[in-house]
Every structure is written in C-alpha cells, then in structure tokens.
C-alpha positions in Angstrom: 24.0 -75.3 -84.7 24.0 -77.7 -81.9 21.2 -78.3 -79.8 21.0 -76.9 -76.6 20.4 -79.4 -73.6 18.1 -80.2 -71.4 17.4 -78.7 -68.6 17.8 -82.5 -66.7 21.1 -82.6 -68.8 22.7 -79.3 -67.3 25.1 -79.9 -64.3 23.9 -77.8 -61.8 26.2 -76.4 -59.6 25.4 -77.2 -55.7 24.1 -74.2 -54.2 26.5 -72.0 -52.1 26.1 -71.9 -48.3 26.6 -68.5 -46.7 27.0 -67.9 -43.1 25.8 -64.6 -41.4 27.1 -63.7 -38.1 25.0 -61.0 -36.0 22.2 -61.7 -38.1 19.8 -59.4 -35.7 22.3 -56.5 -35.9 21.9 -53.4 -37.5 23.9 -54.5 -40.8 23.6 -58.2 -40.1 19.6 -58.3 -40.3 19.5 -56.3 -43.7 22.4 -58.8 -45.7 19.7 -61.7 -44.3 17.1 -60.3 -45.6 19.2 -59.1 -49.1 20.4 -62.9 -49.2 17.0 -64.2 -48.9 15.3 -62.2 -51.5 18.3 -63.6 -53.7 17.1 -67.0 -53.0 19.8 -68.0 -50.8 19.0 -69.8 -47.2 21.3 -68.6 -45.4 23.0 -69.9 -41.8 22.8 -67.6 -39.3 24.9 -67.4 -36.5 23.6 -65.8 -33.1 23.3 -66.4 -29.1 19.7 -66.7 -29.1 17.6 -67.9 -32.1 14.7 -66.1 -30.5 15.6 -62.9 -31.2 15.3 -63.5 -35.2 12.4 -61.6 -36.7 9.1 -64.0 -36.6 9.1 -63.5 -40.7 12.5 -64.2 -41.1 12.7 -68.0 -39.4 11.6 -70.1 -41.6 13.9 -68.6 -44.4 17.2 -69.4 -42.6 18.5 -72.2 -40.9 19.5 -70.6 -37.1 22.8 -71.9 -35.0 23.3 -71.2 -31.6 26.8 -69.4 -31.5 28.5 -67.7 -29.0 31.5 -65.8 -31.0 33.9 -66.0 -28.6 33.8 -69.9 -28.1 36.2 -70.9 -31.3 35.1 -74.7 -30.9 31.0 -73.3 -31.5 31.8 -71.3 -34.0 33.9 -74.0 -36.2 30.9 -76.5 -35.3 28.5 -74.0 -37.1 30.7 -73.1 -39.7 31.1 -76.7 -41.3 30.6 -76.7 -44.7 30.4 -73.0 -45.6 31.8 -71.6 -48.9 31.3 -68.2 -47.6 31.1 -66.2 -44.5 30.1 -62.7 -43.4 32.0 -62.1 -40.2 31.1 -59.3 -37.8 33.4 -58.9 -34.4 30.7 -59.2 -31.5 29.9 -56.3 -29.4 32.1 -56.1 -26.2 30.9 -54.1 -23.0 34.4 -55.7 -21.3 37.7 -53.8 -19.1 39.8 -55.4 -21.6 38.2 -55.0 -25.4 41.1 -55.8 -27.2 41.2 -59.1 -25.6 37.7 -59.7 -26.6 38.6 -58.8 -30.2 41.7 -61.2 -29.7 39.3 -64.0 -29.0 36.5 -63.2 -31.6 39.6 -63.3 -33.9 40.6 -66.9 -33.0 37.2 -68.0 -33.6 37.2 -67.0 -37.0 40.4 -67.8 -37.9 40.1 -71.2 -36.5 37.0 -71.9 -38.6 38.4 -70.5 -41.6 41.7 -72.6 -42.0 39.4 -75.6 -39.8 36.7 -75.9 -42.2 38.4 -75.1 -45.4 35.9 -71.5 -45.8 36.3 -70.3 -49.3 35.5 -66.6 -48.9 34.8 -64.3 -46.0 33.5 -61.0 -45.8 34.5 -58.9 -43.1 32.5 -55.7 -41.8 35.6 -53.5 -40.4 36.0 -49.6 -39.9 37.7 -46.9 -41.4 40.8 -46.3 -39.5 41.5 -50.1 -39.2 44.3 -48.9 -41.7 46.2 -47.1 -38.9 46.5 -50.6 -37.4 47.1 -49.2 -33.8 46.0 -46.2 -31.8 42.5 -45.6 -32.9 41.3 -47.7 -29.7 38.3 -50.1 -30.2 39.3 -50.2 -33.9 42.2 -51.7 -33.5 40.7 -54.7 -32.6 39.2 -55.1 -36.0 43.1 -54.3 -37.3 44.0 -57.3 -35.8 41.0 -59.8 -37.4 42.0 -57.7 -40.9 45.6 -59.4 -40.5 44.5 -62.2 -38.7 42.2 -63.0 -41.8 45.4 -62.0 -44.5 47.7 -64.2 -42.6 45.5 -67.5 -43.6 45.2 -67.1 -47.3 41.4 -66.8 -47.6 40.0 -64.7 -50.3 38.6 -62.0 -48.0 36.6 -58.3 -48.2 37.6 -55.9 -45.9 34.7 -53.4 -45.4 36.0 -49.9 -44.3 32.4 -48.8 -42.9 32.2 -45.2 -41.9 30.3 -43.7 -39.0 26.8 -45.5 -38.6 23.7 -43.7 -38.9 22.3 -45.7 -36.3 24.9 -44.6 -33.5 22.5 -41.8 -33.1 20.2 -43.9 -31.7 22.2 -44.3 -28.6 22.4 -40.5 -28.1 18.5 -40.6 -28.1 18.0 -38.7 -24.7 20.6 -35.9 -26.0 19.0 -35.2 -29.5 15.7 -35.3 -27.6 17.2 -32.6 -25.4 18.8 -30.7 -28.4 22.1 -31.3 -27.4 25.0 -33.4 -28.5 28.2 -33.6 -27.4 31.3 -34.7 -29.3 34.9 -34.2 -29.2 35.7 -34.3 -32.6 36.2 -30.7 -34.1 33.0 -29.5 -35.0 33.7 -28.2 -38.6 36.0 -31.9 -39.6 34.1 -33.8 -42.0 33.8 -38.0 -41.9 31.9 -40.7 -43.9 28.5 -41.0 -42.3 26.9 -44.5 -43.8 23.9 -45.8 -43.4 23.6 -50.0 -41.9 21.3 -50.7 -44.6 23.7 -49.8 -47.6 26.6 -51.8 -45.8 24.6 -54.4 -46.2 23.7 -54.5 -49.8 27.8 -54.2 -50.0 28.7 -57.2 -47.9 25.7 -59.5 -49.5 26.7 -58.4 -53.0 30.2 -58.9 -52.3 29.1 -62.7 -50.9 27.8 -63.5 -54.0 29.8 -62.6 -56.2 32.2 -64.6 -57.9 34.1 -62.0 -59.7 36.6 -61.5 -57.1 39.4 -63.1 -54.9 42.2 -62.6 -52.8 43.0 -59.7 -50.5 40.5 -56.6 -51.1 39.2 -53.6 -49.4 36.2 -51.9 -49.9 35.7 -48.9 -48.2 31.5 -47.7 -47.5 32.0 -44.1 -47.1 28.1 -43.2 -47.6 26.8 -40.7 -49.9 28.7 -37.7 -48.1 31.4 -36.4 -45.8 29.3 -34.9 -43.3 31.0 -32.3 -40.2 29.1 -32.5 -37.3 28.0 -29.0 -37.5 26.5 -30.3 -40.7 24.4 -33.1 -38.9 23.1 -31.2 -36.3 21.6 -28.8 -39.4 20.3 -32.3 -41.1 18.6 -33.5 -38.1 17.1 -30.1 -37.1 15.5 -30.2 -40.4 14.3 -34.2 -40.5 12.8 -34.4 -37.2 11.4 -31.1 -36.7 13.8 -30.1 -33.5 16.2 -27.8 -32.8 19.3 -30.2 -32.6 22.6 -28.4 -31.8 26.2 -29.9 -31.0 29.1 -28.7 -29.1 32.7 -29.3 -28.4 33.6 -31.0 -24.8 36.9 -32.0 -23.7 38.2 -35.7 -23.8 38.0 -35.5 -19.9 34.3 -34.4 -19.9 33.8 -36.9 -22.4 35.7 -39.2 -20.1 33.9 -38.5 -17.3 30.2 -38.7 -18.9 31.4 -42.7 -20.4 32.7 -43.7 -16.7 29.4 -42.3 -15.3 27.2 -44.7 -17.6 29.0 -47.4 -16.0 31.6 -48.4 -18.6 34.6 -49.8 -17.3 37.8 -47.8 -17.4 39.1 -50.1 -20.5 36.2 -49.6 -22.5 36.4 -46.2 -21.6 39.4 -45.4 -23.3 38.6 -48.0 -26.2 35.5 -45.9 -26.9 37.1 -42.5 -27.0 40.0 -43.6 -28.8 38.0 -44.2 -32.0 37.7 -40.5 -32.2 40.6 -39.1 -30.5 43.0 -41.6 -32.7 41.3 -40.2 -36.2 40.9 -36.8 -34.9 43.8 -35.1 -36.5 45.8 -35.7 -39.6 43.9 -39.2 -40.7 43.0 -39.4 -44.2 40.9 -43.1 -45.1 43.1 -45.2 -47.1 40.4 -45.1 -49.6 39.0 -42.3 -51.4 35.3 -41.3 -52.1 34.8 -43.1 -55.4 31.7 -44.3 -57.3 33.2 -47.5 -55.6 33.3 -46.1 -52.3 29.9 -44.2 -52.3 26.4 -45.3 -51.2 23.1 -43.8 -51.9 21.1 -43.4 -48.4 21.5 -40.1 -47.1 21.6 -38.8 -43.2 18.5 -36.5 -44.0 16.2 -39.4 -45.6 17.3 -41.7 -42.5 16.4 -39.1 -40.2 13.3 -38.5 -41.1 12.6 -42.3 -41.4 13.9 -43.7 -38.7 15.1 -40.9 -36.3 12.3 -39.0 -35.9 10.2 -41.9 -35.7 12.3 -43.1 -32.6 12.0 -39.9 -30.9 8.1 -39.5 -31.4 7.7 -43.0 -30.0 9.7 -42.4 -26.9 8.3 -38.8 -26.2 
C-alpha cells in the first residue's frame, strides 16, 4: 500500500470566498451565522456595517454597499466564488423599477467578476412571472440570472413567519385582516430554515446549472389554522377576518404607502389567490422543520410581551 502524503505535501484548495447580501435581515443573519459555524469567513455587503451584531463583526469582512448601485456591487464582489443575493426591500412608488435596478447590479457582478454560483432568495409565485405584484420583481431577477449562464439556485420561499411581526398591533388586538380566503392553505416557513437551505447550497459542490429549490416550511396552513396556532402559542385570543381588496388598499394607503407600492403589495396576495399551484410540490426536499407553533411560542409571544 502506498504511503499517505504528509499534510505538508497535500495541495489544499484555496478557501472559497462567499459573499452575503442583507446580512442583518431575517434570513441573512442566519446565513452568516451558519457560514461562520462552518469555518467560513464571509464577506457581507450592507449599507451600514454598524448594524452588524457585535458578536459577528470580528467573524466577517464587512463592505459598505448600496445594492442599487451596480458599480459598488461589482467592486464589493471581486474575487467572490459564491454569492447569496437578496433583492433589497423597496418602499418606493415604483417597486418593479427598483427590482430592475437591483437586478442590474447582481447581473453585472456575476458577469464582470466571473462569480461561479449564486443562491437567490426568491418566492413562491415567481414561477408565474407576471401578475403577482412585488413577486414579479423577483421573477425578473430569476430570469436575468438564468440568462447569465451562472450556476444558480432560486429559493422559492413560502410566507415568512416573521411577516406576523409587521402586524404586532393587530395580533395584540386579536384581529388579523387578510384578503385571501380564510380556508386557503399556503406554505409558511421560518426564515432560519430558509437560511439553512441557502447556506447548504452555498457550501455544496454537488450541484451545477440552474435549479429551483422550494422552501415550503413544515406544513401548508390556512389563515383559520394560523389564528388557532397563534392563540394557543401566545395565550392571547386571536381571530382573523377576510376583508375586501379595497379595504386592504385603504389600510395600506392610510399607513402612508405610495400607490404603486400599495398595488404591488396587494398583488402578492391577489395574484396567488385563485387557481395557483406552486411549481414544486411538498416533498422531503421542499419541507423544513420549524413549526409556526414553536416559532410563535419562542419569538412572537416575547415580542408581544415586550411591547405590552
């Protein structure tokens, strides 16, 4: 049997350079933590590095970046092998134009820097390509990345548990209002589970080309079921009612949202309301573990108590 080479004789592959956008977001912060635990020192791209948690700052290389500025994105991703890209949040009157600007940034970065692989945080509904409000912007990014020829995984994520934190006053008042049928099931998912899938894809060398990876959470839930779960987990009676599109539109407008944004947000519900079936079915590949009940007990209950 030939002798094994001594460690000094082994030609080690240079460490992969991974970049993460929105590293303080609901998903991004967990992607960063997972990569750090895996022994990776990620490059994190964000507007304000001071927003990084103190315990993270010494574990990453932070770069100040405006994702709408293609020049700064290209400069920040030089030497990057893999990129976790999240289109930045928008509150403008023309959300799809903002998505187009962000898409220009990531496409230029991929092409000019020869980035080998991208994991893109998309959404269930992007497969429609048109007619799903703000999700249409994610569809635009998907198709533009496909056209670059980069190895890309589109994460088609379900409805985030953390969206409930945007409705704390309504939850506290015990009355959620939605425009979807109350018995219509849809995928609900914990952002931390999305991050686990994203980090695994970034670190894996077992895939190439274009792929879609749905992240559906542990179960499809109707709003009736969600209300029951939240009531049990928080100890607060929480109901849900269906309101008209116009009533929801008026609520969003009264909150100061620009008209273009109102229609974009509303379209994410109305566009998936009738006869929509996700491209990928629920399987072991698309199902993640964290339940809404566990998340609500651990996180939402505390948020409600803190705000009381």
